[in-house]
C-alpha positions as CSV (number, residue, x, y, z in Angstrom):
1,M,0.0,0.0,0.0
2,P,2.6,2.7,0.9
3,E,4.3,2.7,-2.4
4,E,0.9,3.3,-4.1
5,I,0.3,6.6,-2.2
6,F,0.9,9.6,-4.3
7,Y,0.2,12.2,-1.6
8,R,3.1,13.0,0.5
9,R,1.8,15.8,2.7
10,L,-1.5,15.1,4.5
11,H,-3.5,17.1,7.0
12,L,-6.2,15.7,9.3
13,F,-8.3,18.0,11.4
14,G,-11.7,18.7,12.9
15,A,-13.1,19.9,16.2
16,S,-11.4,19.0,19.5
17,G,-12.6,15.4,20.1
18,S,-13.2,14.6,16.5
19,G,-10.4,12.0,16.5
20,A,-7.8,13.6,14.2
21,T,-4.9,12.7,16.4
22,T,-6.2,9.1,16.9
23,L,-6.7,8.7,13.2
24,G,-3.3,10.1,12.4
25,R,-1.6,7.6,14.8
26,A,-3.6,4.7,13.3
27,L,-2.8,5.8,9.7
28,G,0.9,6.1,10.7
29,K,0.9,2.3,11.1
30,S,-0.1,1.8,7.4
31,L,1.6,4.8,5.7
32,P,5.2,5.8,5.4
33,H,4.4,9.3,6.7
34,V,5.8,10.8,9.8
35,V,2.9,11.9,12.1
36,L,3.2,15.6,13.3
37,D,0.8,16.5,16.1
38,G,-0.4,20.1,15.9
39,D,-0.6,20.2,19.7
40,D,3.1,19.7,19.9
41,Y,3.6,23.0,18.0
42,F,0.7,24.9,19.6
43,W,1.7,24.3,23.2
44,S,5.0,25.1,24.9
45,R,3.6,23.3,28.0
46,K,0.8,21.0,26.8
47,F,-2.7,22.3,27.4
48,D,-1.3,25.0,29.7
49,E,0.9,27.5,27.9
50,A,0.5,28.3,24.2
51,R,3.4,29.3,22.1
52,P,3.3,32.5,20.1
53,P,1.9,31.9,16.6
54,V,5.2,32.8,14.8
55,E,7.1,30.3,16.9
56,R,4.5,27.5,16.3
57,A,4.7,28.1,12.5
58,R,8.5,28.2,12.5
59,L,8.8,24.9,14.5
60,L,6.2,23.2,12.2
61,A,7.9,24.4,9.1
62,E,11.2,23.0,10.3
63,D,9.7,19.6,10.9
64,M,7.9,19.6,7.6
65,R,11.1,20.3,5.7
66,R,12.9,17.4,7.6
67,H,10.5,14.8,6.2
68,E,9.6,13.9,2.6
69,R,6.2,12.4,3.7
70,W,4.3,13.7,6.7
71,M,0.8,13.8,8.1
72,L,-0.2,16.8,10.3
73,T,-3.0,16.2,12.8
74,G,-5.0,19.0,14.4
75,A,-6.4,22.3,13.2
76,V,-3.9,25.0,12.3
77,C,-6.5,27.6,11.2
78,G,-5.2,31.1,11.8
79,W,-1.7,30.5,12.9
80,G,-0.9,27.9,10.1
81,D,-2.8,29.4,7.2
82,G,0.5,29.8,5.3
83,F,0.8,26.0,5.1
84,K,-2.3,25.6,3.0
85,P,-0.3,25.3,-0.3
86,D,1.8,22.5,1.3
87,F,-1.1,20.1,1.8
88,D,-1.6,17.4,-0.9
89,F,-4.6,15.9,0.7
90,V,-6.8,17.0,3.6
91,V,-9.1,14.9,5.8
92,F,-11.8,16.8,7.7
93,L,-13.5,14.9,10.6
94,H,-16.9,16.0,11.9
95,V,-18.5,14.1,14.8
96,P,-22.0,15.0,16.2
97,P,-21.6,17.4,19.2
98,E,-23.1,15.1,21.8
99,E,-20.7,12.3,20.9
100,R,-17.7,14.6,20.6
101,L,-18.4,16.2,24.0
102,A,-18.8,12.8,25.6
103,R,-15.4,11.9,24.3
104,L,-13.9,15.1,25.6
105,R,-15.4,14.6,29.1
106,A,-14.0,11.1,29.2
107,R,-10.6,12.3,28.0
108,E,-10.6,15.0,30.7
109,L,-11.2,12.4,33.4
110,R,-8.5,10.1,31.9
111,R,-6.1,12.9,31.7
112,Y,-6.7,14.6,35.1
113,G,-8.6,12.1,37.2
114,E,-10.3,13.4,40.2
115,E,-8.7,16.8,39.7
116,A,-11.2,17.5,36.9
117,L,-14.2,16.7,39.1
118,P,-16.2,19.2,41.1
119,G,-13.9,20.3,44.0
120,G,-10.8,19.2,42.1
121,R,-7.9,21.6,41.5
122,L,-8.5,21.5,37.7
123,H,-12.3,21.4,37.6
124,A,-12.7,25.1,36.6
125,Q,-10.1,24.7,33.8
126,S,-11.7,21.5,32.6
127,Q,-15.2,23.0,32.6
128,A,-13.9,26.1,30.7
129,F,-12.4,23.8,28.1
130,L,-15.6,21.8,27.7
131,E,-17.7,25.0,27.4
132,W,-15.3,26.3,24.7
133,A,-15.5,22.9,22.8
134,A,-19.3,23.0,23.0
135,L,-19.3,26.2,20.9
136,Y,-17.8,24.5,17.9
137,D,-20.9,23.6,15.9
138,H,-22.7,26.9,16.5
139,A,-20.1,29.7,16.9
140,G,-19.0,32.1,14.2
141,E,-15.6,32.4,12.6
142,D,-14.1,34.4,15.5
143,V,-13.4,31.1,17.4
144,R,-12.4,27.6,16.4
145,S,-15.7,26.5,14.8
146,L,-17.4,24.5,12.1
147,Q,-18.0,27.8,10.3
148,Q,-14.3,28.7,10.5
149,H,-13.2,25.3,9.3
150,E,-15.7,25.3,6.4
151,R,-14.3,28.7,5.2
152,W,-10.7,27.5,5.7
153,M,-11.3,24.4,3.6
154,A,-13.0,26.4,0.8
155,D,-9.6,28.0,0.1
156,L,-7.7,24.8,-0.3
157,D,-6.4,23.7,-3.7
158,C,-6.0,20.1,-2.8
159,P,-8.6,17.2,-2.5
160,V,-10.6,17.2,0.8
161,L,-12.1,14.0,2.2
162,R,-14.9,14.6,4.6
163,I,-15.6,11.9,7.2
164,E,-18.8,12.6,9.2
165,G,-20.3,10.6,12.0
166,T,-19.0,8.2,14.7
167,G,-17.3,5.4,12.7
168,S,-14.6,3.4,14.3
169,T,-10.9,4.3,13.9
170,E,-10.5,1.2,11.8
171,E,-13.4,2.3,9.5
172,R,-11.9,5.8,9.2
173,V,-8.5,4.4,8.3
174,E,-10.0,2.3,5.5
175,R,-11.9,5.3,4.2
176,V,-8.8,7.4,4.1
177,L,-6.6,4.7,2.5
178,E,-9.4,4.0,-0.1
179,A,-9.6,7.7,-0.9
180,L,-5.8,8.0,-1.2
181,R,-5.8,5.0,-3.6
182,E,-8.7,6.4,-5.7
183,R,-7.1,9.9,-6.1
184,R,-3.7,8.8,-7.2
């Protein structure tokens, strides 16, 4: 399969909790692409302290240049708009809000344990994150939202595969691999 893939520079993204990072890791087992996680560039201290946009873009550009084939997971709208011409193929993931928010609540508990629960040291931070994530499907372009992502994709010059719904990671991997084979 890997030698059949024409696309060398892939981008997978969607709302927080849509599964872009999970899909990227799974695809990384089938493709010869290096997986670059957008969160590694966005955060200087993961989920606590964001890097300045210019530094994020510089670090990402350096890693993109290091690898012939790469797959970037996570949205880079705004700070990474300059990378649009670099993408050969984009996968956009959209999960219904109730499922996506359930995933995020479960992830917060896995990540922070009792600290994310009422009375916990990180409860307020966790709740603020979940409230922000809940805005995605209904907010305007001034925040990370479906509307912002739709506009961002409209400007792309490469093929875009939209995967909507709650399919398994394995099903999503097959859809992406099939689309990559079809579009060679």
